[in-house]
N, C-alpha and C positions, 0 to 999 in steps of 0.2 A: 411492610416497610415503606409504604407510600408509593410503591410502583403501581401504575395503572396498566393492566394487561387486558388485551382483547383476543379472543380465540376466533380464528376464521378458518373455514374449510374442515377438512378431516373426512375423507371418503372411506367408507367401509367400516368394519368393526375394529375394535381395539386389537383383536388378533391379527387382522390384516395389516394394521398400522405397524405392528411389531415386525411382521415378516417383510413388509415393504415400507421402509422409512419415508419414501416420497409421498405416501398416502396419509401421513400424519397431519394433524391440524397445525396451522401456523399461528404462533402466539406473538403479539407485538404490542408495543406501547403507542397508543394513538397520537399523543402529543409529540413524542419524539419523532415518530414517523412523519407527522405533519410538518415539523420544522425542517427535517431533512429533505423530504419530498418537495415541499413548497419552495425552498431555496434553490434546489437543483432544477426544478421545473422553471423557475424564473430565469435562471441563467440560460437554460436550454432555449426558452422562447426568445430571449434577447438575441442569442447567437443565430437562431434560425431566421428571425425577422430582419435582422440587420447584420449579416455576416461580416461585411467589410469593416464597418465602424466598430463592431464588437471585437474583432480580431486586432484592430489597431489599438483599441483601448486596453485590452488584455496584455498586449505587448508593452504598453506604457507602464502598466502596473508591475509586470514582471521585471522590467528594467529598473524600476524604482526599488523594488524589493532586493534585487541583486546588488544594486549600488549601495543601499543603506545597510543591508544586513549580512553581507558576505563575511565580514569580520566576526560577527556574532555567531554565524553558522559554524565557521571553522573553529572558533574558540570553544563553543559549547560542545562540539563533538569531542574535542580533546578532554574536556572536563568529564564528559559522560564515560569515556573509556577509563579514566582514572577512578571515577566513582565505582564503576562496575568491577574493576580490579580489586578495590577495597572490599566490596560486597562479596565477591568470590572468595577472597582470602578469609573473611570472618564467617561467612554463612554458606560456603560452597557445598557443605554436606546436607543442607536443608532441602528436602524434597518439595517439588511443586505438587504436593498432594499429602495425604496422610502418611504417617511414618511407616505404616505397614502396606502401603499401596505399591503395586508393581506397574512398570511401564506398559502401556497399551500396545506400543509398536516397538519394533527393534530399531537399532541405530540407523540402518540403511533406509528404512521407511521414513524415519524422522528427517534424515538428511534430504531425501527426495522431496518431501513435502515442503520443507523450509526453503530449499533451493528454488523450487518451482514457484512458490508464492513470493519469495523475496527478490530474486535477481534474474530469473531465467530469461524472460523476454528482453529485458534491458541488456543483459550480458550478450545475448545472441545478436542484438541489433548494434550495440556499441562496442563489442569486444575488440574489433579492429578499427572501427571508425573513430572512436573517441581518442585513442593515442595519436592518430594522424591529425585529427582536428586540433588538439592541444599543441601539436608540434609547431604549427605556425601561429596559433593563438597566443602562445606565451610571449612572443616578441613584442606584443602590444601592451603587456602588463608592467606594472611598476615593481613587481616582485623580483625582477631579474635585471640583467645588464643591458637590456634593450636590443635593438636590431643587430648589434655587432656580436651577439652571442654565438658561440661555436655550435656546430650542428650536434655534437655529442651532448652539450649542455641542454640544448632545446629538446633533444630526445629524452634525456633524463627527467626534465621537468614534465614532459608530456606523460611519461610512464608514472611518475609520482602523483600527478593529478588524477590519473585514471585509477590508480590503486587507492587514492583517498576516497574516491566515489564508491569503489566496489570492495574495499577491504574492511578492516576493523571499524573504521569511522562510519561506513554505511550500515554495518550490522549492529552497532551498539544501540541505535535507536530502536530497532526491532526487539533486541534483547531486553532493553529497559522496560518497554511496555508489556512484553510477554511475561517477564518476571512479576511485575505488579499484578497483572490480571490473574496469572496462575496462582500466586500466593493468596490473593484475596478470595478467589473463587474456590479453590480446592482445599485450602487450609482454614479459611474463615467462613466458608459456605455462603458467600455473597454472589449476586448475579454476575455473569460474565459479560459485563458491559463496561464502557469506558468510564462511566461515572464511578464505578467501584474502585478505580485506581486512586480516587480522591478521598476515599472514606477515612483514611488515617488523618487527613487534614480537616475535612468538613464534618465528619461524624454523621449525625442523623440528617443534616441538611443535604447530604449526598442524594437522598431519596425524595427530595422536594423539587421545586421548579429549577433550582440551580443544576441539579443532576440531569434534569430533562433537557436543559439547554446544552449541557456538555455532550450528552449522547446525540442530540439532534445535529449539532454542528460537527461532531465527530463523523457522522454519516457523510456530511458534505465533503470534508477533507479526505476521507478514505475513498469515496467515489471518485474525487478529482484525481487522486493518485492512481487508482485502478484504471481510470479512463486513459491516463497517459500510457500505461503499459498496454492496454487494449488497442489504442491507436497505433502504437509502435508495432505490435504484433500483426495487426490487420494490414498495415502498409507492407510489412516484410513478407507476409503470405502472398499478397497481391503481386509484389515484384518477383517472388519465387515462381508463381504461376506464369508470369510473363516470360521469365527466364527459361522455363521448361516448355514454352510455346503452348501451354494449356489455354491461354487466353491471348488475344491480340493486344499489342501495346496501344494504350489510349482508347480501347474499345469499351465504352460504358464503364469507365473507371470508377465513378461514384457508385454505380449500382453494384459493382463487384465488391467494393469496400463495404457497402451496407450489408450485402449478403454474408460476407465474412464476419462482420461484427455481430449480426444476428445469430449466426451459427455458433460463434464463440460464446456469446451471452447465453444461449440456450443450453449449451453443454455445461457452462459454469453454474447456471441456476440449478440444473439437475444435480450437479455435484454437491452444491451447498445444501440443498433441501434434503438430499438422501443421506447426508452425514459423512464424516471422515472415513468411517469404516468401509462404506460402500465405494 
């Protein structure tokens, strides 16, 4: 179908690979990998070589996006919820697989995996901090009555904003992409890549250079999102170690953070390579 695949590694026999999934070869698309890896490497080198200027510039970009597209983000989330409600009403009985397929995991396992991948780190970090942050933040916004707002109203706005981030609006994006990939992969026998979601729109062009660009830059955006959670988790673990007096406050903070990040990355890599079942 136009996909270019390269096989790398693969230690041991096929029998060993079946018994130990981590020993299986790695199959990847070189052009997609080059786009994703090259872009991420460029950002990483820029931030490492000039951390002060890069941090300031990234802050400017973030502020611009927030100012220009907050209305679009809030509005689109509402539209996606309505869209998914319609999809559920008309197609709720359609399986994300063949009609005679059975679920691989029970509901508890699915919930644990979805929660851990979706919101676990952010929820632990911001579960209490975010409502408190929005409690005072809201008095600066044009969506309310200003600085004279009563404390109860400020508290209500803070909770509503937090629920917006972690409730249906947060999950509808995950659900939308998951439904697209699940249907295209398990019912249409297409590769489980981001380009597959565009097959109904692009047809055969999905498996050409357009699809390669989609997959490549999807890697960039996904890694950016994962790095956010990874950074939050690493900082939280470090502060937890300080709080338990396992490490001294301020003692080699950067080295401790690097060790935590490498440890989490190693565990996550083994988890991904070994497969969901393991």
